[in-house]
All heavy atoms as an XYZ file, in Angstrom:
742
protein
N      -5.526    -10.788     -0.118
C      -5.493     -9.393      0.217
C      -4.259     -9.156      1.100
O      -3.792    -10.068      1.764
C      -6.773     -9.007      0.948
C      -6.985     -7.537      1.055
S      -8.696     -7.097      1.423
C      -9.504     -7.627     -0.058
N      -3.763     -7.927      1.073
C      -2.535     -7.610      1.796
C      -2.670     -6.315      2.580
O      -3.292     -5.364      2.114
C      -1.369     -7.430      0.823
C      -1.087     -8.636     -0.031
C      -1.710     -8.799     -1.259
C      -0.186     -9.606      0.393
C      -1.446     -9.901     -2.047
C       0.086    -10.709     -0.394
C      -0.555    -10.856     -1.613
O      -0.287    -11.953     -2.404
N      -2.042     -6.306      3.737
C      -1.813     -5.075      4.482
C      -0.342     -4.752      4.296
O       0.525     -5.576      4.595
C      -2.115     -5.240      5.981
C      -3.571     -5.632      6.187
C      -1.763     -3.957      6.743
C      -3.887     -6.066      7.600
N      -0.068     -3.563      3.783
C       1.306     -3.114      3.573
C       1.558     -1.994      4.566
O       0.880     -0.968      4.546
C       1.525     -2.612      2.133
C       2.973     -2.182      1.936
C       1.127     -3.681      1.120
N       2.530     -2.201      5.447
C       2.893     -1.197      6.437
C       4.222     -0.582      6.041
O       5.222     -1.286      5.904
C       2.993     -1.844      7.823
O       3.382     -0.881      8.780
N       4.212      0.736      5.818
C       5.430      1.462      5.470
C       5.940      2.169      6.721
O       5.157      2.748      7.474
C       5.157      2.538      4.420
C       4.862      2.122      2.993
C       3.476      1.581      2.852
C       5.063      3.308      2.084
N       7.246      2.124      6.927
C       7.891      2.890      7.988
C       8.929      3.777      7.325
O       9.786      3.283      6.584
C       8.558      1.964      9.025
O       7.555      1.102      9.577
C       9.210      2.771     10.132
N       8.823      5.078      7.567
C       9.774      6.005      6.970
C      11.182      5.740      7.490
O      11.374      5.513      8.681
C       9.387      7.451      7.259
C       8.048      7.861      6.707
C       7.236      8.747      7.400
C       7.581      7.373      5.489
C       6.011      9.138      6.904
C       6.349      7.758      4.986
C       5.566      8.640      5.701
O       4.351      9.024      5.205
N      12.143      5.812      6.589
C      13.551      5.619      6.941
C      14.348      6.884      6.654
O      15.577      6.854      6.679
C      14.149      4.439      6.144
O      13.994      4.700      4.741
C      13.467      3.133      6.518
N      13.631      7.977      6.378
C      14.266      9.258      6.068
C      13.510     10.352      6.820
O      12.436     10.115      7.390
C      14.219      9.519      4.557
N      14.044     11.552      6.794
C      13.419     12.688      7.474
C      12.081     13.027      6.817
O      11.862     12.742      5.633
C      14.337     13.905      7.413
O      14.419     14.383      6.075
N      11.201     13.645      7.598
C       9.914     14.065      7.042
C      10.102     15.096      5.929
O       9.285     15.168      5.008
C       8.999     14.619      8.132
C       8.359     13.566      9.045
C       7.486     14.227     10.097
C       7.565     12.548      8.249
N      11.177     15.861      5.973
C      11.458     16.807      4.895
C      11.653     16.064      3.574
O      11.095     16.447      2.543
C      12.696     17.635      5.224
C      13.037     18.648      4.151
C      14.256     19.485      4.489
O      14.960     19.175      5.467
O      14.501     20.445      3.746
N      12.413     14.973      3.599
C      12.623     14.177      2.384
C      11.335     13.479      1.970
O      11.043     13.362      0.773
C      13.749     13.167      2.593
C      15.108     13.856      2.681
C      16.261     12.890      2.669
N      16.279     12.107      1.452
C      16.780     10.866      1.372
N      17.308     10.294      2.437
N      16.768     10.210      0.230
N      10.549     13.013      2.940
C       9.256     12.386      2.644
C       8.351     13.403      1.952
O       7.729     13.110      0.921
C       8.590     11.848      3.927
C       9.430     10.726      4.560
C       7.153     11.399      3.660
C       9.630      9.510      3.701
N       8.273     14.610      2.505
C       7.418     15.642      1.927
C       7.852     16.004      0.507
O       7.004     16.280     -0.348
C       7.399     16.883      2.813
C       6.599     16.676      4.091
O       5.775     15.733      4.149
O       6.801     17.453      5.047
N       9.154     15.990      0.241
C       9.647     16.272     -1.109
C       9.168     15.223     -2.108
O       8.882     15.541     -3.267
C      11.179     16.332     -1.136
C      11.737     17.580     -0.460
O      10.973     18.551     -0.241
O      12.947     17.581     -0.151
N       9.073     13.964     -1.671
C       8.668     12.863     -2.549
C       7.159     12.629     -2.547
O       6.655     11.830     -3.344
C       9.390     11.579     -2.135
N       6.436     13.320     -1.681
C       5.007     13.056     -1.506
C       4.175     13.268     -2.779
O       3.313     12.423     -3.074
C       4.461     13.891     -0.349
C       3.163     13.432      0.288
C       3.206     11.963      0.685
C       2.849     14.296      1.492
N       4.390     14.318     -3.570
C       3.585     14.449     -4.793
C       3.746     13.247     -5.741
O       2.757     12.737     -6.276
C       4.103     15.741     -5.434
C       4.606     16.543     -4.278
C       5.218     15.515     -3.345
N       4.964     12.766     -5.908
C       5.192     11.597     -6.771
C       4.558     10.348     -6.158
O       3.983      9.515     -6.875
C       6.680     11.387     -6.998
N       4.632     10.208     -4.841
C       4.023      9.065     -4.151
C       2.504      9.105     -4.333
O       1.882      8.063     -4.596
C       4.400      9.093     -2.668
C       3.717      8.057     -1.841
N       4.003      6.706     -1.929
C       2.749      8.167     -0.901
C       3.253      6.032     -1.079
N       2.471      6.901     -0.443
N       1.908     10.281     -4.231
C       0.454     10.392     -4.409
C       0.045     10.062     -5.839
O      -0.990      9.427     -6.056
C      -0.016     11.784     -4.000
C       0.010     11.971     -2.494
C      -0.469     13.332     -2.084
N      -0.516     13.433     -0.631
C      -0.367     14.559      0.038
N      -0.178     15.700     -0.617
N      -0.417     14.563      1.355
N       0.844     10.473     -6.819
C       0.565     10.103     -8.213
C       0.617      8.590     -8.387
O      -0.216      7.987     -9.080
C       1.560     10.763     -9.164
C       1.346     12.263     -9.311
O       0.266     12.766     -8.911
O       2.276     12.931     -9.802
N       1.606      7.967     -7.762
C       1.752      6.512     -7.780
C       0.506      5.858     -7.172
O      -0.052      4.912     -7.744
C       3.023      6.132     -7.022
C       3.075      4.727     -6.499
C       3.474      3.667     -7.304
C       2.736      4.448     -5.176
C       3.527      2.372     -6.812
C       2.797      3.160     -4.674
C       3.184      2.131     -5.497
O       3.227      0.855     -5.006
N       0.063      6.364     -6.011
C      -1.131      5.808     -5.375
C      -2.348      5.957     -6.283
O      -3.133      5.011     -6.433
C      -1.393      6.496     -4.030
C      -0.416      6.204     -2.903
C      -0.746      7.073     -1.688
C      -0.420      4.735     -2.525
N      -2.506      7.137     -6.882
C      -3.638      7.354     -7.802
C      -3.654      6.307     -8.907
O      -4.710      5.758     -9.238
C      -3.569      8.752     -8.414
C      -3.903      9.863     -7.434
O      -4.453      9.582     -6.353
O      -3.592     11.038     -7.768
N      -2.494      6.032     -9.482
C      -2.406      5.044    -10.559
C      -2.765      3.648    -10.065
O      -3.449      2.887    -10.767
C      -1.007      5.052    -11.175
N      -2.346      3.299     -8.859
C      -2.639      1.967     -8.320
C      -4.115      1.819     -7.958
O      -4.697      0.746     -8.147
C      -1.736      1.666     -7.114
C      -0.264      1.623     -7.458
C       0.044      0.764     -8.659
O      -0.478     -0.342     -8.820
N       0.899      1.272     -9.545
N      -4.729      2.888     -7.453
C      -6.173      2.844     -7.207
C      -6.926      2.703     -8.525
O      -7.861      1.909     -8.630
C      -6.638      4.091     -6.448
C      -6.457      3.992     -4.955
C      -5.391      4.608     -4.337
C      -7.354      3.275     -4.175
C      -5.220      4.520     -2.962
C      -7.189      3.171     -2.799
C      -6.113      3.798     -2.189
N      -6.530      3.465     -9.537
C      -7.196      3.405    -10.844
C      -7.078      2.021    -11.462
O      -8.004      1.553    -12.140
C      -6.611      4.462    -11.782
N      -5.952      1.344    -11.222
C      -5.739      0.001    -11.759
C      -6.453     -1.072    -10.944
O      -6.469     -2.237    -11.328
C      -4.241     -0.294    -11.818
N      -7.026     -0.695     -9.797
C      -7.716     -1.658     -8.943
C      -6.795     -2.448     -8.040
O      -7.217     -3.435     -7.433
N      -5.542     -2.023     -7.920
C      -4.578     -2.753     -7.089
C      -4.669     -2.403     -5.615
O      -4.401     -3.247     -4.767
C      -3.155     -2.488     -7.590
C      -2.942     -3.029     -8.975
O      -3.496     -4.069     -9.335
N      -2.155     -2.331     -9.766
N      -5.006     -1.145     -5.303
C      -5.094     -0.700     -3.916
C      -6.538     -0.390     -3.581
O      -7.295      0.125     -4.413
C      -4.232      0.539     -3.683
C      -2.737      0.306     -3.774
C      -1.860      1.378     -3.751
C      -2.189     -0.963     -3.879
C      -0.487      1.193     -3.826
C      -0.822     -1.170     -3.969
C       0.035     -0.085     -3.939
N      -6.914     -0.695     -2.331
C      -8.273     -0.504     -1.862
C      -8.360      0.653     -0.868
O      -9.369      1.351     -0.803
C      -8.799     -1.808     -1.208
C     -10.221     -1.667     -0.741
C      -8.662     -2.978     -2.169
N      -7.300      0.872     -0.094
C      -7.253      1.950      0.896
C      -5.794      2.293      1.142
O      -4.907      1.446      0.989
C      -7.924      1.517      2.203
N      -5.545      3.542      1.535
C      -4.186      3.975      1.865
C      -4.259      5.230      2.704
O      -5.200      6.017      2.588
C      -3.377      4.241      0.589
N      -3.253      5.421      3.539
C      -3.196      6.642      4.334
C      -2.018      6.623      5.275
O      -1.358      5.590      5.462
N      -1.734      7.781      5.885
C      -0.606      7.893      6.803
C      -0.926      7.259      8.160
O      -2.087      7.201      8.572
C      -0.402      9.402      6.944
C      -1.763      9.978      6.707
C      -2.413      9.068      5.692
N       0.111      6.797      8.835
C      -0.031      6.326     10.208
C      -0.137      7.540     11.129
O       0.280      8.638     10.790
C       1.189      5.493     10.624
C       1.327      4.181      9.908
C       2.563      3.472     10.421
C       2.847      2.197      9.703
N       4.107      1.578     10.169
N      -0.681      7.305     12.311
C      -0.744      8.318     13.353
C      -0.072      7.720     14.572
O      -0.548      6.707     15.090
C      -2.201      8.708     13.675
C      -2.252      9.734     14.798
C      -2.912      9.211     12.423
N       1.077      8.249     15.001
C       1.764      9.433     14.509
C       2.364      9.169     13.126
O       2.514      8.026     12.700
C       2.847      9.708     15.538
C       3.130      8.375     16.146
C       1.821      7.624     16.106
N       2.762     10.236     12.459
C       3.208     10.178     11.071
C       4.637      9.647     10.963
O       5.588     10.370     10.741
C       3.109     11.566     10.450
C       3.333     11.559      8.958
C       3.163     12.932      8.356
N       3.595     12.897      6.971
C       4.238     13.866      6.369
N       4.518     14.982      7.015
N       4.597     13.749      5.123
N       4.752      8.338     11.084
C       6.062      7.694     10.931
C       6.057      6.688      9.789
O       6.968      5.889      9.636
C       6.508      7.033     12.233
C       5.562      5.944     12.707
O       4.545      5.659     12.019
O       5.825      5.364     13.775
N       5.000      6.729      8.981
C       4.868      5.819      7.853
C       3.442      5.849      7.338
O       2.718      6.817      7.548
N       3.054      4.777      6.686
C       1.711      4.696      6.134
C       1.252      3.262      6.026
O       2.004      2.323      6.311
N       0.011      3.097      5.609
C      -0.592      1.775      5.447
C      -1.310      1.742      4.109
O      -1.961      2.715      3.719
C      -1.593      1.473      6.584
C      -2.311      0.152      6.345
C      -0.885      1.458      7.931
N      -1.159      0.632      3.408
C      -1.870      0.393      2.152
C      -2.603     -0.932      2.282
O      -2.024     -1.920      2.754
C      -0.889      0.316      0.957
C      -0.150      1.637      0.768
C      -1.620     -0.093     -0.319
C       1.013      1.552     -0.212
N      -3.839     -0.966      1.867
C      -4.590     -2.212      1.757
C      -4.637     -2.546      0.279
O      -5.175     -1.783     -0.527
C      -6.005     -2.041      2.322
C      -6.895     -3.271      2.345
C      -6.290     -4.382      3.178
C      -8.270     -2.903      2.877
N      -4.001     -3.649     -0.091
C      -3.895     -4.054     -1.495
C      -4.848     -5.202     -1.772
O      -5.070     -6.067     -0.929
C      -2.462     -4.469     -1.821
N      -5.384     -5.207     -2.978
C      -6.350     -6.233     -3.364
C      -5.668     -7.576     -3.585
O      -4.448     -7.685     -3.577
C      -7.128     -5.796     -4.604
O      -6.252     -5.641     -5.693
N      -6.486     -8.566     -3.812
C      -6.031     -9.935     -4.000
C      -5.246    -10.063     -5.311
O      -5.760     -9.753     -6.374
C      -7.256    -10.857     -4.004
C      -6.894    -12.307     -3.877
O      -5.947    -12.648     -3.191
N      -7.644    -13.155     -4.526
N      -3.979    -10.470     -5.222
C      -3.117    -10.668     -6.393
C      -1.971    -11.569     -5.974
O      -1.797    -11.843     -4.786
C      -2.595     -9.324     -6.918
C      -1.630     -8.617     -5.963
S      -1.044     -7.027     -6.549
C      -2.420     -5.974     -6.167
N      -1.197    -11.997     -6.923
C       0.000    -12.780     -6.610
C       0.991    -11.896     -5.865
O       1.129    -10.709     -6.171
C       0.646    -13.313     -7.888
C      -0.200    -14.326     -8.622
C      -0.365    -15.623     -7.847
O       0.597    -16.057     -7.182
O      -1.475    -16.184     -7.896
N       1.697    -12.482     -4.909
C       2.641    -11.714     -4.100
C       3.752    -11.100     -4.959
O       4.165     -9.960     -4.738
C       3.240    -12.607     -2.998
C       4.337    -11.976     -2.179
C       3.824    -10.741     -1.415
N       4.932    -10.006     -0.838
C       5.379    -10.148      0.401
N       4.809    -11.017      1.220
N       6.377     -9.428      0.835
N       4.227    -11.826     -5.960
C       5.286    -11.294     -6.824
C       4.815    -10.033     -7.546
O       5.586     -9.080     -7.716
C       5.745    -12.344     -7.829
N       3.560    -10.011     -7.949
C       3.015     -8.817     -8.603
C       2.971     -7.645     -7.633
O       3.343     -6.523     -7.983
C       1.629     -9.117     -9.156
C       1.006     -7.936     -9.853
C      -0.262     -8.335    -10.609
N      -0.939     -7.140    -11.060
C      -2.225     -6.892    -10.876
N      -2.997     -7.787    -10.284
N      -2.756     -5.780    -11.310
N       2.522     -7.902     -6.399
C       2.498     -6.838     -5.394
C       3.904     -6.315     -5.137
O       4.115     -5.101     -5.059
C       1.867     -7.323     -4.087
C       1.883     -6.303     -2.950
C       1.086     -5.049     -3.314
C       1.372     -6.925     -1.668
N       4.874     -7.211     -5.014
C       6.257     -6.782     -4.774
C       6.753     -5.871     -5.896
O       7.421     -4.861     -5.638
C       7.179     -7.991     -4.625
C       6.953     -8.749     -3.324
O       6.345     -8.184     -2.384
O       7.382     -9.914     -3.248
N       6.408     -6.190     -7.136
C       6.814     -5.355     -8.262
C       6.120     -3.994     -8.214
O       6.743     -2.964     -8.495
C       6.504     -6.065     -9.580
N       4.861     -3.987     -7.845
C       4.117     -2.727     -7.720
C       4.733     -1.864     -6.629
O       4.935     -0.658     -6.814
C       2.626     -3.015     -7.453
C       1.967     -3.590     -8.712
C       1.898     -1.767     -6.958
C       0.586     -4.165     -8.476
N       5.037     -2.458     -5.481
C       5.621     -1.695     -4.374
C       7.015     -1.179     -4.715
O       7.390     -0.080     -4.297
C       5.667     -2.548     -3.100
C       4.306     -2.939     -2.520
C       4.495     -3.877     -1.337
C       3.493     -1.704     -2.138
N       7.767     -1.928     -5.492
C       9.114     -1.495     -5.882
C       9.067     -0.235     -6.740
O      10.041      0.514     -6.795
C       9.831     -2.617     -6.624
N       7.927      0.014     -7.393
C       7.774      1.197     -8.240
C       7.320      2.434     -7.469
O       7.226      3.515     -8.042
C       6.784      0.903     -9.368
N       7.046      2.284     -6.185
C       6.667      3.430     -5.351
C       7.866      4.370     -5.240
O       8.977      3.919     -4.940
C       6.257      2.927     -3.963
C       5.799      4.019     -3.012
O       5.905      5.225     -3.339
O       5.341      3.653     -1.913
N       7.686      5.668     -5.477
C       8.806      6.600     -5.326
C       9.475      6.523     -3.955
O      10.690      6.707     -3.847
C       8.159      7.970     -5.557
C       7.030      7.675     -6.480
C       6.506      6.335     -6.033
N       8.713      6.228     -2.908
C       9.333      6.059     -1.590
C      10.320      4.900     -1.602
O      11.389      4.978     -1.003
C       8.270      5.817     -0.514
C       7.476      7.020     -0.106
C       6.421      6.887      0.779
C       7.764      8.297     -0.572
C       5.677      7.983      1.191
C       7.019      9.404     -0.175
C       5.969      9.248      0.716
N       9.970      3.804     -2.279
C      10.873      2.649     -2.375
C      12.045      2.974     -3.281
O      13.202      2.683     -2.946
C      10.125      1.433     -2.902
N      11.774      3.581     -4.427
C      12.837      3.903     -5.381
C      13.888      4.829     -4.781
O      15.071      4.722     -5.106
C      12.238      4.546     -6.634
C      11.405      3.598     -7.456
C      10.743      4.262     -8.638
O      10.465      5.488     -8.588
O      10.495      3.554     -9.627
N      13.465      5.721     -3.887
C      14.386      6.678     -3.279
C      14.905      6.218     -1.916
O      15.624      6.962     -1.246
C      13.705      8.044     -3.149
C      13.326      8.653     -4.476
C      12.569      9.953     -4.317
O      12.901     10.775     -3.462
N      11.542     10.145     -5.143
N      14.534      5.001     -1.497
C      15.005      4.471     -0.219
C      14.477      5.229      0.980
O      15.171      5.349      1.990
N      13.236      5.699      0.898
C      12.661      6.523      1.961
C      11.793      5.751      2.946
O      11.401      6.293      3.974
C      11.824      7.653      1.344
C      12.541      8.581      0.375
C      11.570      9.603     -0.198
C      13.716      9.253      1.045
N      11.475      4.499      2.635
C      10.578      3.728      3.495
C      10.931      2.248      3.435
O      11.428      1.755      2.428
C       9.124      3.931      3.080
N      10.658      1.570      4.547
C      10.759      0.113      4.618
C       9.332     -0.431      4.586
O       8.415      0.183      5.140
C      11.456     -0.310      5.904
N       9.145     -1.582      3.952
C       7.826     -2.155      3.744
C       7.720     -3.504      4.437
O       8.613     -4.338      4.309
C       7.563     -2.362      2.251
C       7.565     -1.084      1.443
C       8.746     -0.388      1.196
C       6.391     -0.565      0.940
C       8.744      0.792      0.470
C       6.376      0.611      0.209
C       7.566      1.282     -0.019
O       7.563      2.449     -0.737
N       6.604     -3.707      5.156
C       6.273     -5.017      5.716
C       4.920     -5.398      5.131
O       3.956     -4.632      5.243
C       6.216     -4.991      7.252
C       5.730     -6.324      7.796
C       7.570     -4.623      7.837
N       4.864     -6.566      4.504
C       3.636     -7.020      3.836
C       3.068     -8.198      4.608
O       3.779     -9.174      4.890
C       3.925     -7.433      2.375
C       2.666     -7.971      1.711
C       4.502     -6.257      1.589
N       1.782     -8.105      4.945
C       1.073     -9.189      5.614
C      -0.080     -9.618      4.716
O      -0.946     -8.800      4.373
C       0.518     -8.729      6.974
O       1.592     -8.241      7.777
C      -0.190     -9.875      7.686
N      -0.070    -10.874      4.324
C      -1.174    -11.404      3.527
C      -2.244    -11.933      4.463
O      -1.944    -12.532      5.500
C      -0.684    -12.521      2.612
C      -1.768    -13.047      1.698
C      -1.268    -14.062      0.688
O      -0.083    -14.459      0.762
O      -2.064    -14.465     -0.176
N      -3.503    -11.694      4.111
C      -4.592    -12.281      4.876
C      -5.737    -12.623      3.952
O      -5.833    -12.112      2.840
C      -5.043    -11.356      6.020
C      -5.844    -10.156      5.580
C      -7.220    -10.141      5.728
C      -5.216     -9.043      5.038
C      -7.957     -9.040      5.319
C      -5.945     -7.943      4.641
C      -7.320     -7.937      4.779
N      -6.564    -13.506      4.406
C      -7.717    -13.951      3.629
C      -8.966    -13.357      4.281
O      -9.381    -13.797      5.350
C      -7.799    -15.474      3.638
C      -8.787    -16.051      2.662
C      -8.638    -17.546      2.623
N      -7.274    -17.862      2.179
C      -6.980    -18.499      1.062
N      -7.942    -18.916      0.292
N      -5.733    -18.728      0.732
N      -9.526    -12.342      3.662
C     -10.738    -11.709      4.192
C     -11.909    -12.670      4.010
O     -12.225    -13.065      2.893
C     -11.012    -10.396      3.477
N     -12.521    -13.043      5.113
C     -13.675    -13.937      5.047
C     -14.958    -13.248      5.496
O     -16.035    -13.797      5.312
C     -13.451    -15.186      5.914
O     -13.196    -14.785      7.264
C     -12.279    -16.004      5.379
N     -14.819    -12.073      6.088
C     -15.980    -11.292      6.501
C     -15.757     -9.835      6.115
O     -14.654     -9.310      6.254
C     -16.188    -11.359      8.005
C     -16.626    -12.690      8.501
C     -16.873    -12.625      9.971
N     -17.561    -13.817     10.383
C     -18.183    -13.948     11.526
N     -18.209    -12.948     12.373
N     -18.782    -15.066     11.832
N     -16.824     -9.210      5.660
C     -16.789     -7.801      5.306
C     -17.965     -7.092      5.961
O     -19.029     -7.688      6.136
C     -16.878     -7.613      3.789
C     -15.759     -8.201      2.939
C     -16.078     -8.015      1.462
C     -14.435     -7.549      3.282
N     -17.783     -5.833      6.285
C     -18.879     -5.030      6.788
C     -19.934     -4.906      5.684
O     -19.599     -4.933      4.494
C     -18.381     -3.643      7.192
N     -21.193     -4.759      6.062
C     -22.239     -4.587      5.053
C     -21.900     -3.412      4.129
O     -21.384     -2.393      4.550
C     -23.495     -4.289      5.875
C     -23.208     -4.843      7.226
C     -21.719     -4.708      7.422
N     -22.188     -3.590      2.868
C     -21.976     -2.578      1.828
C     -20.514     -2.294      1.519
O     -20.226     -1.384      0.759
C     -22.700     -1.270      2.171
C     -24.183     -1.484      2.322
O     -24.791     -2.201      1.544
N     -24.764     -0.885      3.336
N     -19.605     -3.026      2.091
C     -18.186     -2.869      1.756
C     -17.889     -3.778      0.586
O     -18.059     -4.998      0.663
C     -17.302     -3.217      2.953
C     -15.821     -2.914      2.808
C     -15.588     -1.432      2.555
C     -15.075     -3.341      4.055
N     -17.453     -3.218     -0.503
C     -17.259     -3.964     -1.735
C     -15.774     -4.213     -1.962
O     -15.100     -3.468     -2.664
C     -17.865     -3.193     -2.910
C     -17.828     -3.994     -4.189
O     -17.657     -5.192     -4.159
N     -17.989     -3.318     -5.304
N     -15.242     -5.269     -1.353
C     -13.853     -5.657     -1.521
C     -13.805     -7.038     -2.168
O     -14.697     -7.864     -1.937
C     -13.122     -5.727     -0.177
C     -12.944     -4.424      0.581
C     -12.268     -4.691      1.909
C     -12.128     -3.442     -0.230
N     -12.781     -7.330     -2.948
C     -12.678     -8.650     -3.562
C     -12.330     -9.709     -2.527
O     -11.394     -9.557     -1.762
C     -11.539     -8.474     -4.585
C     -10.727     -7.342     -4.060
C     -11.680     -6.432     -3.332
N     -13.114    -10.758     -2.474
C     -12.837    -11.886     -1.578
C     -12.124    -12.967     -2.364
O     -12.426    -13.195     -3.533
C     -14.136    -12.452     -0.996
C     -14.834    -11.598      0.052
C     -16.178    -12.214      0.428
C     -13.966    -11.429      1.289
N     -11.157    -13.645     -1.723
C     -10.466    -14.734     -2.418
C     -11.396    -15.918     -2.600
O     -12.385    -16.065     -1.886
C      -9.316    -15.085     -1.491
C      -9.793    -14.675     -0.136
C     -10.684    -13.462     -0.364
N     -11.049    -16.758     -3.565
C     -11.806    -17.994     -3.760
C     -11.535    -18.916     -2.592
O     -10.448    -18.918     -2.016
C     -11.389    -18.655     -5.060
C     -11.743    -17.838     -6.285
C     -11.336    -18.538     -7.560
O     -11.074    -19.757     -7.536
O     -11.262    -17.844     -8.583
N     -12.510    -19.725     -2.232
C     -12.356    -20.686     -1.138
C     -11.316    -21.731     -1.531
O     -11.267    -22.142     -2.693
C     -13.688    -21.343     -0.817
N     -10.490    -22.166     -0.565
C      -9.466    -23.179     -0.884
C     -10.067    -24.532     -1.183
O     -11.151    -24.842     -0.900
C      -8.591    -23.227      0.367
C      -9.358    -22.567      1.450
C     -10.428    -21.734      0.797
């Protein structure tokens, strides 16, 4: 599983212009089962995506297709982690034990 932290590298005006395309991109990734959660940071200087368990190269390719990435509007930091505990009733994919 991955935490993806986006930091905007452009004005909020440019971010807002690209936001409809970014939201369409997010919708497609949720529908494909690639993303589990997403939303803006507070204060609004970027966003966070929680991505499901996949190969890192696949995630990198998915993130490269984000309109924010394609237009150079955000920098991405990816942190991989192995979820070993979940809150009750939270249905997230757990990695296989090593």
